C-alpha positions in Angstrom: 139.5 106.3 176.7 140.2 103.1 175.0 136.2 102.6 175.0 135.6 106.4 174.5 137.8 106.2 170.7 135.5 102.9 170.3 132.5 104.3 171.2 133.1 107.8 169.4 134.2 105.1 166.1 130.4 103.7 166.0 129.1 107.0 166.5 131.2 108.2 163.2 130.0 104.8 161.9 126.8 104.8 162.3 126.6 108.8 161.2 128.1 107.6 157.8 125.5 104.8 157.2 123.1 107.4 158.2 124.3 109.8 155.7 124.4 107.4 152.9 121.1 106.1 153.6 119.7 109.7 153.5 122.2 110.0 150.1 120.6 107.0 148.5 116.7 108.4 149.2 117.6 112.0 148.3 119.2 110.0 144.9 116.6 107.4 144.6 114.0 110.5 144.9 116.0 112.9 142.5 116.7 110.1 139.6 113.5 107.9 140.1 110.5 109.8 137.5 107.3 110.0 139.4 104.3 108.1 138.7 103.2 111.7 137.3 105.1 111.6 134.8 105.7 108.0 134.4 101.6 108.7 133.0 102.9 111.2 131.1 105.3 109.5 128.9 102.7 106.8 128.7 100.0 109.0 127.1 102.4 110.2 124.8 103.8 107.1 123.4 100.0 106.2 123.2 99.2 109.5 121.1 102.3 108.9 119.1 101.5 105.2 118.5 98.0 106.5 117.4 99.2 109.2 115.0 101.6 106.8 113.1 98.7 104.4 112.4 96.4 107.1 111.2 99.0 107.7 108.9 99.7 104.3 107.7 95.8 104.2 107.1 95.5 107.6 105.3 98.8 105.9 103.2 96.6 102.7 102.6 93.0 104.9 102.1 95.6 106.7 99.0 96.3 103.5 97.2 93.4 101.7 97.5 91.8 104.7 95.8 94.4 104.7 93.0 93.8 101.1 92.7 90.0 101.6 92.4 90.8 104.6 89.8 92.3 102.4 87.8 90.2 99.1 88.0 87.4 102.0 87.3 89.3 103.1 83.7 89.5 99.3 82.7 85.5 98.3 83.2 84.9 101.6 81.0 86.7 100.4 78.3 85.0 97.0 79.2 81.7 98.2 79.5 82.4 100.1 75.8 84.0 97.7 74.4 86.8 98.5 73.4 89.7 96.1 72.3 93.7 96.7 71.6 94.3 94.8 69.0 98.0 96.7 68.6 100.5 98.1 70.9 101.2 101.6 71.5 103.4 103.5 70.2 106.1 104.8 72.2 109.4 106.7 72.2 110.9 104.8 74.5 114.1 102.9 73.9 116.1 100.2 76.4 119.4 101.7 76.8 122.4 100.7 74.8 123.5 97.8 76.7 120.6 95.8 76.7 119.6 96.7 73.4 123.2 95.1 72.4 122.6 92.0 74.0 121.1 88.9 72.1 117.3 87.2 72.5 119.5 84.3 74.3 120.9 86.9 76.8 117.5 87.9 77.5 116.2 84.3 77.8 118.6 83.8 80.6 117.7 86.4 82.3 114.1 85.9 82.2 115.4 82.3 83.6 117.3 83.7 86.5 115.0 86.0 87.8 111.5 83.8 86.8 109.8 85.8 84.2 107.5 84.3 81.8 106.4 86.0 78.7 104.3 85.3 76.6 103.4 86.7 72.9 105.4 88.2 70.1 108.2 91.3 70.3 108.7 91.4 74.3 110.3 94.1 75.8 113.7 93.0 77.0 114.2 92.3 80.6 115.6 95.1 82.6 117.2 94.3 86.1 117.2 98.0 87.8 115.3 101.2 86.3 117.7 103.7 88.4 118.4 106.6 86.0 121.9 107.8 86.0 122.7 111.4 84.6 
């Protein structure tokens, strides 16, 4: 009878091991993606990357086109012999807190920011152009 109990315990343990191996195999099969799924995911990832590259290139080309147009305008003015002797008059005025500063304040700010200026009647340096409403 003692031998039968030992055999039954061993049988139960063997059955539990077998059951656990079977359960792990099922989980591995269910949780692990198949190679077809992995390939689909890789292809989708590649497509997304290619689309991102295309959008970046299109943005670059737009910026390049804009720069070319500006260059073209300047070359047309040069070809026609247009020379500007006076500054353009605009209605823009700096904010009051900047208008109230002295020329020494402007020079100190330019020095801190590494701004070099040439000419007469240079506009005051402005740290930020955020619009406040």
